[in-house]
N, C-alpha and C positions, 0 to 999 in steps of 0.2 A: 183711931179707926186709921183717918185717914190725912197723919201726917207723922212724922216719923223723920226722928230725928237720927243722923247717917252720922258720926262722928268715931275717929282711929280705925277706921276701915282700910285695907291696902287698896294700891286701886284695884286691881283684880276685882275686887266684892267691891269696890263704887262704879265701876263702869256699866254693868246689866240696876244700878237700880236708881244711877239718872239716867238711861234710855231710856226705864220704862218710866219715871216719873212724870207725871203731869205736869209739873214745876216745881225749877228747884230756888228756894231761898237762900240769899243771903245775907244775913241782913247781923253783921258787922258793925263794931263801934267800937272800934280797934284800925287803926290802921295796920296793913303786914299783905304780901298778897297769900291771894286767898284762888287758887286752881280747882277746885271744885266746879264754880258758877263757869271757869270756861268750858272745860269741859262738858258738862252741861249745855253749853247752848251750838258747841259742835257734833254734838248729838244731836242736834236736834231738840231741846229740850228748853221749852220756854222760863226765865229768869228774871229775879225782882230780887232788887238789891239796894243795900240801902245806900243811901248818896254819898259819897266817901272820893278820893281823890283816885286815893289805888281802884278804887271799885270804878273808878269814871278812865280810868289807864287804859285799865287792862282786859273792861268790857267791851272798849271803843265803840260807844253807845246803844248796843247790843242786847242788852239786856235794860227789862222797866227800875229805872232807880224814885224810890221814894225819900225823901225825907229821910236824916237819920239822929238820932238822940244826944247825942254829945257839940 
């Protein structure tokens, strides 16, 4: 009950969830732009992300990075 996967939501629906979250997880194994972690950081929500080139570039050292499995 404390972990929820939010996928395919509109920006309007996602924003309050990101703001209320204790943290946002971004465990991406593929390269690609991932805006929910950036939005979460802008709202003051901590982010835990896989250590990929795109996360390093776009999260600019503000998220906690963990080794990816790829």
